[in-house]
Each structure stands twice: as C-alpha cells, then as structure tokens.
C-alpha positions as CSV (number, residue, x, y, z in Angstrom):
1,X,0.0,0.0,0.0
2,X,1.7,3.2,-1.1
3,X,0.3,5.5,1.6
4,X,1.1,3.0,4.5
5,X,2.6,4.9,7.5
6,X,5.1,3.7,10.1
7,X,3.8,4.8,13.5
8,X,7.2,5.8,14.9
9,X,7.9,8.0,11.9
10,X,4.4,9.4,11.4
11,X,3.5,9.9,15.1
12,X,6.6,10.0,17.4
13,X,4.5,10.1,20.5
14,X,1.5,8.2,22.0
15,X,-1.0,11.1,21.7
16,X,-0.4,11.6,18.0
17,X,-0.3,7.8,17.3
18,X,-3.7,7.6,19.0
19,X,-5.2,10.3,16.9
20,X,-3.8,8.7,13.7
21,X,-5.0,5.3,14.8
22,X,-8.5,6.6,15.4
23,X,-8.6,8.3,12.0
24,X,-7.4,5.1,10.3
25,X,-10.0,3.1,12.2
26,X,-12.7,5.5,10.9
27,X,-11.4,5.0,7.4
28,X,-11.8,1.2,8.0
29,X,-8.0,0.7,7.6
30,X,-8.1,-1.6,10.6
31,X,-4.7,-3.2,10.2
32,X,-2.9,0.1,10.0
33,X,-5.1,1.5,12.9
34,X,-3.9,-1.6,14.9
35,X,-0.3,-0.7,14.3
36,X,-0.8,2.8,15.7
37,X,-2.8,1.6,18.7
38,X,-0.1,-1.0,19.3
39,X,2.5,1.7,19.2
40,X,0.6,3.5,22.0
41,X,0.2,0.3,24.0
42,X,4.0,-0.2,23.9
43,X,5.0,3.5,24.3
44,X,7.3,4.4,27.2
45,X,4.9,7.1,28.3
46,X,2.1,4.7,28.9
47,X,1.9,3.4,32.4
48,X,1.7,-0.3,33.3
49,X,-1.8,0.1,34.6
50,X,-3.0,1.2,31.1
51,X,-1.3,-1.5,29.1
52,X,-4.3,-3.9,29.1
53,X,-6.5,-1.0,28.1
54,X,-4.4,-0.2,25.0
55,X,-4.0,-4.0,24.3
56,X,-7.9,-4.1,24.2
57,X,-8.1,-1.1,21.9
58,X,-5.6,-2.7,19.6
59,X,-7.4,-6.0,19.6
60,X,-10.7,-4.4,18.6
61,X,-8.9,-3.0,15.5
62,X,-7.3,-6.4,14.7
63,X,-10.7,-8.2,15.3
64,X,-12.3,-5.8,12.8
65,X,-9.5,-6.5,10.4
66,X,-10.1,-10.2,10.6
67,X,-13.9,-9.6,10.1
68,X,-13.1,-7.4,7.1
69,X,-11.0,-10.1,5.6
70,X,-13.6,-12.9,6.2
71,X,-11.8,-14.7,9.0
72,X,-14.7,-15.3,11.4
73,X,-12.9,-17.4,14.0
74,X,-10.0,-14.9,14.2
75,X,-12.4,-12.0,14.5
76,X,-14.5,-13.5,17.3
77,X,-11.3,-14.6,19.2
78,X,-9.7,-11.2,19.1
79,X,-13.0,-9.3,19.9
80,X,-13.6,-11.5,22.9
81,X,-10.0,-10.9,24.1
82,X,-10.5,-7.2,23.6
83,X,-13.7,-7.1,25.7
84,X,-11.9,-8.9,28.5
85,X,-9.0,-6.4,28.3
86,X,-11.3,-3.4,28.3
87,X,-13.3,-4.7,31.3
88,X,-12.7,-2.8,34.5
89,X,-11.6,0.5,32.9
90,X,-13.9,3.5,33.3
91,X,-15.7,5.3,30.5
92,X,-14.4,7.5,29.2
93,X,-10.7,6.6,29.7
94,X,-7.8,8.2,28.0
95,X,-10.1,9.9,25.4
96,X,-11.9,6.6,24.6
97,X,-15.6,5.9,25.3
98,X,-14.6,2.5,26.8
99,X,-18.2,1.2,27.2
100,X,-19.0,2.1,23.6
101,X,-15.9,0.5,22.2
102,X,-16.5,-2.6,24.2
103,X,-20.1,-2.6,23.1
104,X,-19.0,-2.3,19.4
105,X,-16.7,-5.3,19.9
106,X,-19.5,-7.4,21.4
107,X,-22.0,-6.3,18.7
108,X,-19.7,-7.2,15.8
109,X,-18.7,-10.5,17.5
110,X,-22.3,-11.4,18.0
111,X,-23.2,-10.5,14.5
112,X,-20.4,-12.7,13.1
113,X,-21.5,-15.6,15.2
114,X,-25.1,-15.2,14.2
115,X,-24.5,-14.9,10.5
116,X,-21.9,-17.6,10.3
117,X,-19.4,-15.4,8.4
118,X,-17.3,-12.4,9.0
119,X,-18.4,-10.1,6.2
120,X,-19.8,-7.4,8.5
121,X,-21.2,-4.3,6.8
122,X,-21.2,-0.8,8.2
123,X,-18.3,-0.9,10.7
124,X,-18.7,1.7,13.4
125,X,-16.5,4.8,13.9
126,X,-14.0,4.8,16.7
127,X,-15.6,6.2,19.9
128,X,-13.1,8.9,20.7
129,X,-13.8,11.5,23.3
130,X,-13.3,15.0,21.8
131,X,-12.1,17.5,24.3
132,X,-14.6,20.2,25.0
133,X,-13.6,23.7,24.1
C-alpha cells in the first residue's frame, strides 16, 4: 500500500499515534489502525496500569481487520479478548468511550457468530472523546 505509514515516523508520541489510529479506524483501515494503537500500547509514556486497556483497543482493530478479511474465527477470538482487556476501565478513559468501544466489539462478534461469516457491513466509527472547548 503506497500510503502506508510507520507509527514511529508518522507519530513520534502516543497522543499523535492515538489520533492517527482513530482516523485510520474510521477509514476502515483496521490493520494500520492496529499498528498505531499497538505503538501507543507499547510506548514508554504509557503506564503499566493502562497497558491492558491499550491492548484491548488494539485487539478491537485487529478483530475488525479479521472480520473485514472474512476470518470469522479470528475476529471472534480477538474481539472476545478485547472485551476482557477493556473490562474494568472507566468510560471515558484516555479519550476513549470505553463502554461504547467494548459494546461495538460485542455487537460485531455477536453479528459474526449469528451470521456464520465475517463479512460485517457498516463498521462503526472509533468512539473517541473529543475534548470540550
């Protein structure tokens, strides 16, 4: 893909990587979004208490990528892991509507299991909290 971005070069810090990841997620470029969320998850400025949270955010993107590519078992597995990793975090948390993101993961996983395939239509937008002005 010619416009593929490297998180370290494109972002350089966790805040910028998160913003780019959310934008890529909204563009349904889930694999690339996952790379940026993973960068946040592993960034030095992210505390140990938030690592599972960012792992869960990353797993939602990867789960949606599997769904997009028709891999139903992979999608369901990753989305279930994501919900477990997001459990226990408040909503919002670190600019993410945690309950909404978790709910999206559950909805897509349930839809995949009910339909017997992973060709989900109408992926949701990333539930980012926009700072009030």
